[in-house]
C-alpha positions in Angstrom: 38.2 -10.2 66.4 39.1 -6.9 65.1 39.7 -4.2 67.7 37.7 -1.0 67.5 35.2 -2.3 64.8 31.5 -2.8 65.5 30.0 -6.3 65.6 29.2 -7.4 62.1 32.1 -5.7 60.2 33.6 -8.1 57.7 37.2 -7.8 56.8 37.8 -7.5 53.0 41.6 -7.9 52.9 44.5 -8.3 55.3 47.8 -6.7 54.4 50.3 -7.9 57.0 52.0 -5.8 59.7 52.2 -2.7 57.6 48.5 -2.3 57.3 45.4 -3.2 59.3 42.5 -4.9 57.7 40.1 -2.8 55.7 36.5 -3.6 56.3 33.0 -3.1 55.0 30.8 -1.6 57.7 27.0 -2.1 58.1 24.8 0.7 57.1 24.4 2.1 60.7 27.5 4.3 60.2 25.8 6.3 57.4 22.8 6.0 55.1 25.1 4.1 52.6 27.4 1.2 53.3 31.0 2.5 53.4 33.1 0.3 51.2 36.9 0.7 51.5 39.6 -0.1 49.0 43.2 -0.7 49.5 45.5 2.3 49.9 49.0 2.5 48.5 51.5 1.1 51.0 53.5 4.3 50.8 50.6 6.3 52.3 50.5 4.0 55.3 54.0 4.4 56.5 55.2 5.7 59.8 54.5 9.4 58.8 50.9 8.7 58.2 49.6 10.0 61.5 46.1 11.3 62.5 46.9 14.9 61.6 47.5 13.8 58.0 43.9 12.6 57.5 42.3 15.2 55.3 40.2 15.3 52.2 43.0 13.8 50.0 43.7 10.8 52.1 40.1 9.7 52.7 39.1 10.2 49.1 39.7 6.6 48.1 37.1 5.5 50.6 34.3 6.9 48.5 32.1 7.3 51.5 30.2 10.2 52.9 32.1 13.5 52.5 34.2 14.6 55.4 33.3 18.3 55.1 30.0 20.0 54.4 29.3 23.6 53.3 30.0 25.9 56.2 27.3 28.0 57.7 24.4 25.6 57.4 23.7 25.6 61.1 24.4 29.2 61.9 22.6 30.7 59.0 19.2 30.3 60.8 20.3 32.2 63.8 21.9 35.0 61.7 18.8 35.3 59.6 16.5 35.5 62.6 18.6 38.4 63.9 18.9 40.0 60.6 15.1 40.0 60.1 14.6 42.4 63.0 17.2 44.8 61.6 15.0 46.3 58.7 13.9 49.9 59.4 15.0 53.4 60.4 16.7 54.6 63.5 18.6 57.8 64.6 21.9 58.3 66.2 23.5 61.4 67.7 26.5 62.5 65.6 29.1 64.3 67.6 31.0 67.3 66.1 34.3 66.5 64.4 33.1 63.1 63.1 32.6 62.6 59.4 29.2 61.1 58.5 30.8 58.3 56.4 33.0 57.2 59.3 29.8 57.2 61.5 28.0 55.0 59.0 30.9 52.6 58.7 31.1 52.4 62.5 27.5 51.5 62.8 27.8 48.8 60.2 30.9 47.4 61.9 29.1 47.3 65.3 26.0 45.6 63.7 28.2 43.0 62.0 30.1 42.4 65.2 26.8 41.8 67.1 25.4 39.4 64.4 28.6 37.4 64.2 28.9 37.1 68.0 25.8 35.0 68.3 26.1 31.7 70.1 26.6 28.7 67.7 24.6 25.5 68.1 26.4 22.4 69.2 28.5 20.9 66.4 27.2 17.9 64.4 28.9 14.6 64.8 30.7 13.0 61.9 32.2 9.5 61.5 35.9 9.6 60.8 38.4 6.8 60.3 41.4 7.3 62.4 44.6 5.4 62.0 46.1 3.7 65.1 47.7 0.7 66.5 45.7 -2.5 67.0 44.8 -3.0 70.6 46.2 -6.1 72.4 48.7 -6.7 69.6 52.4 -7.4 70.2 53.2 -6.6 66.6 53.2 -3.0 65.4 50.1 -3.3 63.3 48.0 -0.3 62.2 44.2 -0.3 61.8 41.5 2.2 60.8 39.1 2.8 63.7 35.6 4.3 63.1 35.3 7.2 65.6 32.5 9.8 66.1 34.0 13.4 66.1 32.5 16.8 66.1 32.4 18.4 62.7 34.2 21.8 62.6 32.8 22.9 59.3 30.6 25.5 61.0 33.3 26.7 63.5 34.1 30.4 63.3 37.8 29.7 62.9 37.1 27.5 59.9 34.3 29.3 58.0 35.0 32.8 59.2 32.3 35.4 60.1 28.9 34.6 58.8 28.0 38.3 57.9 30.5 40.3 56.0 28.5 43.3 54.8 25.2 45.0 55.6 23.1 47.4 53.6 23.2 50.6 55.7 22.0 53.9 54.2 22.1 57.4 55.5 19.5 60.1 55.5 20.0 63.8 55.5 23.7 64.3 56.0 25.6 66.4 58.5 29.0 67.8 57.7 32.1 67.3 59.9 31.6 70.4 62.2 27.9 69.9 62.7 26.3 67.6 65.3 22.8 66.3 66.2 20.2 63.8 64.9 21.4 61.6 62.1 19.0 59.1 60.6 20.1 55.8 59.1 18.4 52.9 57.6 19.2 49.1 57.5 18.0 46.6 55.0 14.6 47.5 53.6 14.7 50.6 55.7 16.9 52.2 52.9 13.8 52.5 50.8 12.1 54.4 53.7 14.9 56.9 53.5 13.8 57.6 49.9 10.3 58.2 51.2 11.6 60.7 53.7 13.2 62.6 51.0 10.0 62.6 48.9 8.0 63.8 51.9 10.1 67.0 52.1 10.0 67.1 55.8 11.3 70.0 57.9 14.3 69.9 60.2 15.1 71.9 63.3 18.4 73.3 64.2 20.0 75.4 67.0 22.5 77.7 65.4 24.8 79.7 67.6 26.4 83.0 66.4 29.1 85.4 67.6 29.0 89.1 66.7 32.0 91.2 65.8 34.0 88.9 63.5 34.0 87.8 60.0 35.8 84.8 58.4 36.3 83.4 55.0 34.1 80.3 55.6 31.6 81.8 58.1 33.0 79.6 60.9 34.8 80.8 64.1 37.9 78.9 63.3 38.1 80.2 59.7 40.6 82.8 58.4 39.8 86.2 60.0 38.7 88.7 57.5 37.2 91.6 59.5 36.6 92.7 63.1 33.7 95.2 63.9 31.9 96.7 66.7 28.4 95.5 67.8 27.4 97.7 70.7 24.5 99.1 68.7 22.9 95.6 68.2 19.8 95.0 70.4 17.4 92.1 70.8 14.6 94.1 69.2 16.7 94.8 66.0 17.6 91.1 65.9 13.9 90.0 66.1 12.9 92.4 63.5 15.6 91.1 61.0 14.4 87.5 61.8 10.8 88.3 61.0 11.7 89.7 57.7 13.7 86.6 56.8 10.9 84.3 57.8 8.3 86.3 55.8 10.4 86.3 52.6 10.9 82.5 52.9 7.2 81.9 53.5 6.4 83.5 50.2 9.0 81.4 48.5 7.6 78.3 50.1 4.1 79.0 48.7 5.6 79.6 45.2 7.6 76.3 45.2 4.5 74.4 46.5 2.6 75.3 43.2 -0.5 76.0 45.1 -3.4 78.4 44.4 -3.8 80.5 47.5 -7.5 81.0 46.7 -8.3 77.3 46.6 -9.7 75.1 49.5 -6.8 72.7 49.1 -4.3 75.5 49.9 -6.4 76.5 53.0 -6.6 72.9 54.3 -2.9 72.3 53.8 -2.0 75.5 55.5 -4.3 74.6 58.6 -2.4 71.2 58.8 1.0 72.8 58.2 1.4 70.7 55.2 2.4 73.3 52.6 5.8 72.3 51.3 7.6 72.2 47.9 6.8 69.2 45.7 10.3 69.0 44.2 13.8 70.2 45.0 14.1 73.9 45.9 16.6 76.2 47.5 16.8 76.4 51.3 13.4 77.4 52.7 13.0 78.6 56.2 9.6 77.9 57.7 10.4 79.4 61.1 13.2 81.3 62.8 13.5 82.9 66.2 16.0 84.0 68.8 16.3 81.8 71.9 19.1 83.6 73.7 20.7 87.0 73.1 23.8 87.8 75.3 26.2 90.0 73.1 28.4 89.1 71.5 26.6 85.6 71.5 23.2 84.7 70.3 21.3 81.5 69.8 18.8 80.9 67.0 16.1 78.1 66.6 15.6 77.5 62.9 13.1 75.2 61.1 13.9 74.7 57.5 14.1 72.2 54.5 16.5 71.6 51.6 19.3 73.1 53.6 22.9 72.5 54.1 24.9 73.3 57.2 27.1 75.7 55.3 24.0 77.6 54.2 23.0 78.0 57.8 26.5 79.4 58.7 26.1 81.8 55.7 22.7 82.9 57.1 24.4 83.9 60.4 26.9 86.0 58.4 24.0 87.7 56.5 22.1 88.5 59.7 25.3 90.2 60.9 25.5 92.2 57.8 21.8 93.3 58.2 22.6 94.4 61.7 25.4 96.7 60.4 28.1 94.5 61.9 29.5 91.1 61.2 28.9 87.6 62.7 30.3 84.1 62.5 28.7 80.8 63.3 30.1 78.8 66.2 27.8 75.8 66.3 25.2 74.1 64.1 23.2 71.4 65.9 20.2 69.4 64.4 17.6 68.7 67.0 15.0 67.2 64.8 15.0 65.4 61.4 11.5 64.8 60.2 9.9 62.6 62.8 13.1 61.8 64.7 14.1 64.1 67.6 17.0 64.1 70.1 15.1 61.8 72.4 15.2 59.2 69.6 18.9 59.6 68.9 21.2 56.9 70.3 24.4 58.2 71.9 27.7 56.7 71.0 27.6 54.3 74.0 24.5 52.6 72.5 25.8 52.0 69.0 25.4 48.2 69.4 23.1 45.5 67.9 20.6 45.3 70.7 20.1 49.1 71.2 19.7 49.5 67.4 17.2 46.7 67.2 15.2 48.3 70.0 15.3 51.7 68.4 14.1 50.3 65.1 11.2 48.4 66.8 10.2 51.5 68.8 10.2 53.8 65.8 8.5 51.5 63.3 4.9 52.5 64.1 5.6 56.3 64.1 7.6 56.0 60.8 4.8 54.2 59.0 2.2 56.7 60.3 4.1 59.8 59.5 5.1 58.6 56.0 1.6 57.7 55.3 0.5 61.2 56.4 3.1 63.3 54.7 3.3 61.4 51.4 -0.4 62.1 50.8 -0.8 65.7 52.0 -4.1 66.4 50.3 -5.8 63.4 51.6 -4.2 63.2 55.1 -4.3 59.6 56.2 -7.2 58.5 54.0 -6.8 56.0 51.3 -6.3 57.2 47.8 -9.4 56.7 45.5 -9.2 53.8 43.1 -9.8 54.4 39.3 -13.3 52.9 39.6 -14.2 54.6 42.8 -14.8 58.4 42.6 -13.2 60.7 45.1 -15.7 61.7 47.9 
């Protein structure tokens, strides 16, 4: 009786002490009957050990393949996690961090979380292992059918399941700025385009310092001039800010292409929906002083189509209007469209679970606000169809 073989296995050939019998196994080992052919005697020498059994040495058996394509078992888990990662979310960008490095860090953390998921139990495969014949005084070798776990889906074999994610960024922040930074994952990248098309306003807190002027309008730039500021008062500053806001309001109406005498312009003004329909220069919809303690002052600015460098230049121009000089010491975004500081994830929460929770929490508000702002003349009502007249 052949040791290690199931009952019913029929030997095909006996090859003496150098080789064990090669057999034809019943179909219960696999859907097909495994038929074995003789191997060259040189391959069955003393150096032919278990660790040498690979795809080349089992090829003559013409049975079921030893390896399957990796990832078949783990793809389902990864796809389920990835399905909940489509949408928009916001993080808090600290000063001194480039936006591209922040975006790459978020992608790396998401990939790390997706690839760290628990894998299912490995599938079992039948392998033919070479070993000595039991209860045999002579040194005979035989092939024994053994059930072993398949390692084709092991991380060390197939590598990480996810190598890249589609992560897009919204309105950017330069290196020195901080605040709310919106990103999109997967299908959420298209929502970023909708945010651009909606021309939503953004809020900033801008801190200025009187008495200095630099080449780049920043506090750490090359010093160009130093001036006195004893004559500057809160009333003078508020008066300058009112003039700036009034001039930008006129520009806003001009770029919105609206007839001020029309009912449409009145309704949009009531809802605060007047905004340019295309790209325009920086437009300030509101500006006020939050704190005035010479030489420092703090401004709250609502604007659109801006850059952070333009806000620094605005502080410089305010200083010139006050018959002195001023530099910008801080630019902090507190709101980007419908994302505020309360929605922004701090750096300690840049992980898969926190981002999934943030996307799920923001999804209803994102859909509602985009529907409202992309159709300013109709609010949240449905657009009329060609065969249905507008009411």
